[in-house]
C-alpha positions as CSV (number, residue, x, y, z in Angstrom):
1,M,141.5,95.8,87.8
2,P,138.7,93.3,88.0
3,V,135.3,94.6,86.8
4,D,133.1,96.5,89.2
5,A,129.5,95.7,89.6
6,G,128.7,99.0,91.4
7,G,128.9,97.5,94.9
8,G,132.7,96.8,95.0
9,P,135.1,94.8,92.8
10,D,133.6,91.6,91.5
11,D,130.3,92.0,93.5
12,R,128.4,90.8,90.5
13,L,130.0,87.4,90.8
14,T,129.0,86.8,94.4
15,P,125.7,85.0,93.6
16,V,127.5,82.5,91.4
17,L,131.1,81.9,92.7
18,R,131.4,79.8,95.9
19,P,133.8,77.2,97.3
20,V,133.4,73.9,95.5
21,R,132.9,70.6,97.2
22,A,135.8,68.1,97.6
23,G,136.0,65.5,94.9
24,N,134.6,67.4,91.9
25,G,136.7,70.6,92.2
26,F,137.5,70.8,88.5
27,E,133.9,70.0,87.3
28,E,132.2,72.4,89.8
29,A,134.7,75.2,89.1
30,L,134.1,74.8,85.4
31,E,130.3,74.9,85.9
32,Q,130.5,78.1,88.0
33,I,132.8,80.0,85.6
34,L,130.6,78.9,82.7
35,Q,127.7,80.4,84.5
36,V,129.6,83.6,84.9
37,V,130.2,83.7,81.2
38,R,126.7,82.6,80.1
39,L,124.9,85.0,82.4
40,G,127.0,87.9,81.1
41,L,128.2,88.8,84.6
42,V,131.6,89.6,83.0
43,P,130.7,91.2,79.6
44,G,132.5,90.3,76.4
45,G,135.8,92.2,76.3
46,E,136.1,92.4,80.1
47,R,138.6,90.6,82.2
48,L,137.8,87.8,84.7
49,P,139.2,88.3,88.2
50,A,142.8,87.5,88.8
51,E,143.7,83.8,89.0
52,R,144.6,84.1,92.7
53,D,141.2,85.7,93.5
54,L,139.3,83.1,91.5
55,A,141.1,80.2,93.0
56,E,140.5,81.5,96.5
57,R,136.8,82.1,95.9
58,L,136.4,78.7,94.4
59,G,138.6,76.9,97.0
60,I,140.7,75.2,94.4
61,S,144.4,75.3,93.5
62,R,145.7,77.6,90.7
63,V,146.8,74.5,88.8
64,T,143.1,73.3,88.7
65,L,141.9,76.8,87.8
66,R,144.3,76.9,84.9
67,E,143.0,73.6,83.6
68,V,139.4,75.1,83.8
69,L,140.5,78.3,82.0
70,K,142.2,76.2,79.3
71,V,138.9,74.4,78.6
72,L,137.1,77.7,78.3
73,Q,139.8,79.0,76.0
74,E,139.6,75.9,73.8
75,Q,135.8,76.4,73.6
76,G,136.3,80.0,72.3
77,L,134.8,81.6,75.4
78,V,137.8,83.3,76.8
79,E,141.3,84.3,75.7
80,S,144.5,84.7,77.7
81,R,146.6,87.9,77.2
82,R,150.1,88.5,78.5
83,G,151.7,91.7,79.7
84,R,151.0,94.4,82.2
85,Y,147.4,94.6,81.3
86,G,147.0,90.9,80.6
87,G,144.7,88.3,82.2
88,T,141.9,86.1,81.1
89,F,139.3,88.0,79.0
90,V,135.8,86.9,78.1
91,L,135.3,86.9,74.3
92,P,132.2,88.7,72.9
93,R,129.4,86.3,72.2
94,T,128.7,85.6,68.6
95,D,125.3,85.5,66.9
96,A,122.9,82.9,68.1
97,G,123.7,80.8,65.0
98,G,120.5,80.9,63.1
99,E,117.8,78.2,62.7
100,D,120.2,75.2,63.2
101,E,121.4,76.5,66.5
102,L,117.9,77.4,67.6
103,R,116.7,73.9,66.9
104,R,119.6,72.4,68.7
105,R,118.9,74.4,71.9
106,I,115.2,73.7,71.9
107,A,115.9,69.9,71.4
108,E,118.2,69.9,74.5
109,V,116.0,71.8,76.9
110,D,112.7,71.0,78.5
111,I,111.3,74.5,78.3
112,E,108.3,73.9,80.5
113,D,110.4,72.5,83.3
114,V,112.9,75.4,83.1
115,L,110.1,78.0,83.2
116,R,108.3,76.4,86.1
117,F,111.4,76.0,88.2
118,R,112.4,79.6,87.4
119,E,109.0,80.8,88.6
120,V,109.1,78.9,91.8
121,L,112.6,80.3,92.7
122,E,111.9,83.9,91.7
123,V,108.5,84.1,93.3
124,G,109.9,82.6,96.5
125,A,112.9,84.9,96.5
126,A,110.7,88.0,96.0
127,G,108.4,87.0,98.8
128,L,111.3,86.2,101.2
129,C,113.0,89.6,100.5
130,A,109.8,91.5,101.2
131,A,108.8,89.4,104.3
132,H,112.2,89.5,106.0
133,G,113.0,93.1,105.0
134,L,116.3,94.5,103.6
135,T,118.9,96.5,105.3
136,E,119.6,100.0,104.0
137,E,122.7,98.7,102.1
138,Q,120.7,95.8,100.6
139,A,117.9,98.2,99.6
140,G,120.4,100.4,97.9
141,R,121.9,97.5,95.9
142,L,118.4,96.6,94.7
143,R,117.6,100.2,93.7
144,E,120.8,100.5,91.9
145,A,120.3,97.2,90.0
146,L,116.9,98.5,88.9
147,A,118.3,101.9,87.9
148,R,120.9,100.1,85.7
149,T,118.1,98.3,83.7
150,E,116.3,101.6,83.2
151,D,119.3,103.3,81.7
152,A,120.5,100.2,79.7
153,P,121.2,100.4,76.0
154,L,119.3,97.7,74.1
155,A,122.4,95.6,73.6
156,D,123.1,95.5,77.4
157,Y,119.5,95.1,78.6
158,R,119.4,91.3,79.1
159,R,122.7,91.3,81.0
160,L,121.6,94.0,83.3
161,D,118.1,92.4,83.7
162,T,119.9,89.3,84.7
163,M,121.9,91.2,87.3
164,L,118.7,92.7,88.8
165,H,117.1,89.2,89.1
166,L,120.3,87.7,90.5
167,T,120.5,90.5,93.1
168,L,117.0,89.8,94.3
169,A,117.8,86.1,94.5
170,E,121.0,86.8,96.5
171,L,119.2,89.2,98.9
172,C,116.6,86.6,99.9
173,G,119.2,85.1,102.3
174,S,119.3,81.5,100.9
175,P,122.6,80.6,99.2
176,S,121.1,77.4,98.0
177,L,118.3,79.2,96.2
178,T,120.7,81.7,94.8
179,A,122.9,78.9,93.3
180,Q,119.9,77.1,91.8
181,Y,118.6,80.4,90.4
182,A,121.9,81.2,88.7
183,A,121.9,77.8,87.0
184,V,118.3,78.1,85.7
185,R,118.8,81.7,84.7
186,A,121.8,80.7,82.5
187,T,119.4,78.3,80.7
188,V,116.7,80.9,80.4
189,N,119.3,83.3,78.9
190,D,120.2,80.7,76.3
191,L,116.6,80.5,75.3
192,L,116.2,84.3,75.3
193,D,119.1,84.5,72.9
194,C,117.0,82.6,70.4
195,I,114.2,85.2,70.3
196,P,114.3,88.9,69.3
197,L,114.4,91.8,71.7
198,L,111.0,93.5,71.6
199,V,111.0,97.1,72.7
200,R,107.3,97.0,73.8
201,N,108.0,94.0,75.9
202,L,111.0,95.6,77.5
203,E,109.0,98.7,78.4
204,H,106.4,96.5,80.0
205,S,109.1,94.5,81.9
206,Q,110.5,97.7,83.3
207,R,107.1,98.7,84.7
208,Q,106.9,95.3,86.3
209,H,110.4,95.6,87.7
210,A,109.6,99.0,89.2
211,A,106.4,97.6,90.8
212,L,108.3,94.5,92.1
213,V,111.1,96.5,93.7
214,E,108.6,98.9,95.3
215,A,106.6,95.9,96.8
216,V,109.8,94.4,98.1
217,L,111.0,97.6,99.7
218,D,107.5,98.3,101.2
219,G,107.6,94.8,102.8
220,D,104.5,93.7,100.8
221,A,105.3,90.0,100.4
222,D,102.0,89.1,98.7
223,G,102.4,91.9,96.2
224,A,106.0,91.0,95.5
225,R,105.1,87.4,94.9
226,E,102.2,88.3,92.6
227,M,104.2,90.8,90.6
228,M,107.1,88.4,90.2
229,R,104.6,85.6,89.1
230,E,103.1,88.0,86.5
231,H,106.6,89.0,85.3
232,C,107.7,85.4,84.9
233,A,104.5,84.6,83.1
234,G,105.2,87.3,80.5
235,T,108.6,85.9,79.7
236,A,107.3,82.4,79.6
237,A,104.6,83.5,77.1
238,L,107.2,84.9,74.8
239,L,109.4,81.9,74.9
240,R,106.5,79.5,74.4
241,G,105.3,81.6,71.5
242,F,108.7,81.7,69.7
243,L,110.1,78.3,70.7
244,A,107.5,75.8,71.7
């Protein structure tokens, strides 16, 4: 079966997968599935949704989808398995690649631009969620995403942290913002992979997460925006310190 995000099969993919526009079906489908992999929405060793489901969600033919999956396989990101329990499986990510890989990533990314754009999107999403309010079902999704980060083993923390932030972006009610956030978060995750996980920082982040979710659920838009701004600033400080 497809992976379950806690809110139904494949719910974790909803913020990223959407019908592509005519004319660039292959390219846009490749971009979206790459985001799924880079964001860790389907962890290494887990199976992507069935071809029919993926093709329907992306609005492309299965022939085009297979061309996309072939590229991902050639890049060593997925593998195809046959048989009753077969399908397309995400391969576990390898080590960041040391100093050479770190320098390559830094050279290709405008860190300040990424961090500022991320802050604008995240602060806006937090404020919208608090100002407009969430349904009981939406509030439950946000609480569960927070709980998953609290219980996360260190190795899974960044993936589940990503899911919390993506959930908040999705719940703000703007598909355009959600899509832009998914893209910028994939780049942020690439940068985070270049720096160590610091337990003290994660504990601080968790306190901020809890305060942020509380502000959103209380309808405190100013408090939600301020807490998200502070949270983004903490991540930005770490990335600048290690990478700038």
